C-alpha positions in Angstrom: 116.3 95.0 87.6 116.6 93.1 90.9 114.4 90.1 91.3 111.2 90.6 93.4 109.2 87.9 95.1 105.7 87.8 96.6 105.9 88.1 100.3 103.7 85.1 101.1 100.0 85.9 100.9 100.3 89.6 101.9 99.9 91.0 98.4 103.3 92.7 98.7 106.2 92.1 96.4 109.6 92.8 97.8 113.1 92.8 96.3 115.2 89.8 97.3 117.7 92.2 98.9 116.5 94.8 101.4 118.5 97.6 103.1 118.9 97.1 106.9 118.7 99.7 109.6 122.2 99.9 110.9 123.0 103.1 108.9 120.5 104.9 111.2 121.8 104.4 114.7 120.5 106.0 117.9 123.5 108.4 118.0 126.2 108.7 115.4 129.3 107.0 116.8 127.4 105.0 119.5 128.1 101.4 120.2 125.3 99.3 118.9 124.6 95.9 120.5 125.2 93.1 118.0 124.8 89.4 117.6 127.4 86.7 118.3 129.2 88.6 121.0 129.9 91.6 118.9 129.4 95.3 119.3 130.0 97.8 116.5 130.9 101.4 116.4 128.3 102.6 113.9 127.7 106.1 112.5 126.1 107.7 109.5 126.0 111.3 108.6 122.7 112.4 107.0 124.3 112.9 103.6 125.8 109.4 103.7 122.5 107.9 104.6 120.8 109.5 101.6 123.4 108.4 99.1 123.0 104.8 100.4 119.2 104.9 100.0 119.6 106.5 96.6 121.9 103.7 95.4 119.6 101.1 96.8 116.6 102.5 95.0 118.7 102.7 91.8 119.6 99.1 92.2 116.0 98.0 92.4 115.8 97.5 96.2 112.3 98.4 97.5 112.5 97.0 101.1 113.8 99.3 103.8 114.0 98.4 107.5 114.4 100.4 110.7 114.8 99.1 114.2 113.5 101.6 116.7 112.0 105.1 117.0 115.2 107.1 116.8 116.3 105.2 113.7 112.9 105.4 112.1 113.0 109.2 112.3 116.2 109.3 110.4 115.0 106.8 107.7 111.7 108.6 107.4 113.4 111.9 106.8 115.4 110.5 103.9 112.3 108.8 102.4 110.4 112.1 102.5 113.2 114.1 101.0 113.5 111.6 98.1 109.7 111.4 97.8 109.8 107.6 97.4 107.3 106.5 100.0 104.9 105.0 97.4 107.7 103.1 95.7 109.0 101.3 98.7 108.0 98.8 101.5 108.8 100.0 105.0 109.3 97.6 108.0 110.2 98.7 111.5 110.3 97.3 115.0 107.3 98.4 117.1 108.0 99.0 120.7 105.2 96.8 122.1 105.4 93.8 124.4 102.7 92.0 126.3 103.2 91.2 130.0 102.4 87.9 131.5 99.0 87.5 133.1 97.7 90.7 131.5 95.2 91.0 128.7 96.2 92.3 125.3 96.5 96.1 125.6 94.8 97.0 122.3 95.0 100.8 123.0 98.6 100.4 123.8 99.2 98.5 120.6 97.6 101.2 118.5 99.6 103.9 120.3 102.8 102.0 119.6 101.9 101.8 115.9 100.9 105.5 115.9 104.2 106.5 117.5 106.1 104.6 114.8 104.0 106.2 112.0 104.8 109.6 113.5 108.5 108.9 113.6 108.5 107.7 110.0 106.3 110.5 108.8 103.8 108.3 107.0 100.3 107.1 107.6 101.0 103.4 106.9 103.6 101.0 108.1 103.8 98.1 105.6 105.3 95.6 107.9 105.3 96.3 111.7 107.7 93.9 113.4 106.2 92.5 116.5 108.3 90.5 119.0 106.5 87.5 120.5 107.5 85.2 123.3 106.7 81.6 124.0 104.4 82.5 126.9 102.1 84.1 124.3 101.0 80.5 123.6 98.9 80.8 126.7 95.2 80.3 126.0 93.8 83.3 124.2 96.8 85.6 124.3 98.2 84.9 120.8 94.8 85.0 119.2 93.9 88.3 120.9 97.2 89.9 119.7 96.5 88.8 116.1 93.0 90.1 116.4 94.3 93.5 117.5 96.7 93.7 114.6 93.9 92.8 112.2 91.9 95.8 113.6 94.8 98.0 112.7 95.1 96.5 109.3 91.4 97.2 108.7 92.0 100.8 109.7 94.7 101.1 107.0 97.5 101.7 109.5 99.4 98.5 108.6 99.5 96.3 105.6 100.5 93.0 107.3 102.3 92.2 110.6 105.7 90.5 110.7 106.6 88.4 113.8 110.0 87.6 115.3 111.2 86.0 118.6 114.4 85.3 120.5 116.5 82.4 119.3 115.3 80.2 122.2 111.6 81.1 121.7 110.7 79.9 118.2 107.9 77.6 119.4 105.6 80.7 119.3 106.6 81.3 115.6 105.8 77.7 114.8 102.4 77.9 116.4 101.5 81.2 114.7 102.5 79.8 111.3 100.8 76.4 111.8 97.6 78.2 112.8 97.8 80.5 109.8 98.0 83.6 112.0 101.5 84.8 111.0 101.6 86.1 107.4 105.3 87.1 107.7 108.1 86.0 110.0 111.6 87.5 110.4 114.7 85.8 111.8 118.4 86.2 112.0 119.6 83.8 109.3 123.1 83.3 107.9 125.3 80.8 106.2 127.7 80.3 109.2 124.9 79.5 111.6 121.7 78.6 109.9 119.8 77.5 113.0 117.2 78.2 114.3 115.7 80.0 111.2 116.1 76.9 109.0 113.9 74.9 111.4 111.1 77.4 110.7 111.2 77.3 107.0 109.1 74.1 106.4 106.3 75.8 108.4 106.7 78.9 106.4 106.2 77.0 103.2 103.2 75.1 104.5 101.6 78.4 105.7 102.3 80.2 102.4 103.9 82.9 104.6 106.7 85.3 103.8 110.1 85.1 105.4 112.7 87.8 105.6 116.1 87.1 107.0 118.5 89.5 108.6 122.1 89.7 109.9 123.2 87.4 107.0 126.9 88.2 107.6 126.7 87.4 111.3 128.0 90.8 112.3 131.1 90.6 110.2 132.2 87.0 111.1 131.5 85.8 107.6 134.0 88.4 106.2 136.5 87.5 108.9 136.4 84.0 107.6 136.6 85.2 104.0 139.6 87.4 104.5 141.5 84.6 106.3 140.6 82.3 103.4 142.0 84.8 100.9 138.6 85.3 99.2 137.4 88.6 97.6 134.7 90.3 99.6 132.3 90.0 96.7 132.7 86.2 96.7 132.1 86.0 100.4 129.0 88.3 100.2 127.6 86.4 97.2 127.9 83.1 99.0 126.4 84.4 102.2 123.4 86.2 100.6 122.9 83.7 97.8 122.8 80.7 100.2 120.0 82.4 102.3 118.0 83.3 99.2 118.3 79.8 97.8 116.5 78.2 100.9 112.9 77.2 100.2 110.5 79.6 101.9 112.9 82.6 102.0 111.4 85.7 100.3 114.2 88.2 101.0 117.2 89.1 103.2 118.2 92.4 104.8 121.8 93.6 104.7 123.6 96.6 106.1 125.7 99.0 104.1 128.0 101.8 105.4 128.2 103.4 101.9 126.7 103.2 98.4 129.6 101.1 97.0 128.7 98.3 99.5 125.1 98.4 98.2 126.4 97.9 94.6 128.8 95.2 95.6 126.1 93.2 97.4 123.7 93.5 94.5 126.4 92.4 92.0 127.6 89.6 94.3 124.1 88.1 94.3 123.4 88.4 90.6 126.7 86.8 89.6 126.7 83.8 91.9 126.2 80.1 91.2 125.5 77.1 93.4 128.8 75.5 92.7 130.7 78.6 93.5 128.8 79.0 96.8 129.7 75.5 97.8 133.4 76.1 97.0 133.4 79.3 99.0 131.7 77.6 102.0 134.4 74.9 102.0 137.1 77.5 102.3 135.3 79.6 104.9 134.9 76.7 107.2 138.6 75.8 107.2 139.6 79.0 108.9 140.5 79.8 112.5 137.9 82.6 112.3 135.2 80.0 111.8 136.5 78.1 114.9 136.3 81.3 116.9 132.8 82.0 115.6 131.6 78.5 116.6 133.1 78.9 120.0 131.1 82.2 120.5 127.9 80.5 119.4 128.5 77.5 121.7 129.2 79.7 124.6 126.1 81.8 124.2 123.6 79.3 122.9 125.0 75.7 122.6 121.7 74.3 121.2 122.0 76.6 118.2 125.5 75.8 117.1 125.9 74.1 113.7 129.3 73.0 112.4 129.3 72.5 108.6 132.4 70.3 108.8 130.6 67.8 110.9 127.1 68.3 109.6 125.8 69.5 113.0 126.5 70.9 116.4 
C-alpha cells in the first residue's frame, strides 16, 4: 500500500502521491494554460476519467484535486458513481479573491465554498485552495480571512484551508506560516526548477504545516530532458517525484495522468527509486539541450526564480 503522511496538524493523512486535475478540463480538447510557457491540448472522456480514478484508488492514492468549478463537476460525478467520498481527500481551487482596500467579504467567501460543494456534490471540502496575494499582509486583512475560514471549518463545510500564491508573492505564505495561520500550503514544485517552493519549506517545518507540491514534471519539460538523455520514462518520473518527496517538509505531490497506465507507472517509479539513482538521473537530465531551453524559458518569464543545477544557482 502506498505510504501516507500526516498533513501537518490538520488531522488528515494523505497518500504521498495525489491525482491532479488535468484529466477534468473545462472542455474536452480545449487548450489549457500551463506553466513555463506551455499550453497543452487536454481532453478526457468520462469513461477514461473513471478508469484513471479507479486505478488511483487501487494503487492507494487518496488525494484528488480539482482546479475550478467546471472540473470539479466532472470529478465529483466520478466520485459519486464510485461511492468513494468517505475514502478520499478532496482539494479544489475556490474562486474567491479579495480586492484591495475592501474588507473581507465573509458572505462572498461562504458562497464561493458553497458553489464548490455543489459542483463536487458533497457537503464538505477537505482542502479548499485559497489564493493569497502579498497585499493581504496589510493590517487586519490576512487575519480576517483566516477568521472567516475558521468559521466555515466550525460549520463543517471545510476541514482545513490550503493556501497558495503566485511565484513572485511568497511573502504572504511566509507570513501566514510564521504566524501559525496557514495549516497547509501548496506550490508548484519540481526537480528542474525548485524555487521558490524550496524557500518556503523551512517555514513549513517550523509551523508543523502540511505541504503539497504540484506540476512536478514542469508541464512535460522533465520528460523532454529524459527522452533526450535516453532515459526510460519511469526513471525520469521516479527521479522527479522522488526528489520532491525527499525534501524536508513535503507531505505529498500531485501528478497528472492521461490514462490508468500512467498512474501505475508513477506509483511504481516512486516505490522503486533510490537516492543514488535519482542523483545519476539528475546529472543526465541537466546535460541536455532541452534543459537549456527550459532554463531559457524560466529566465525569460521570471529571472529571479531560475536555478541551474550545473552551477548551483541562477
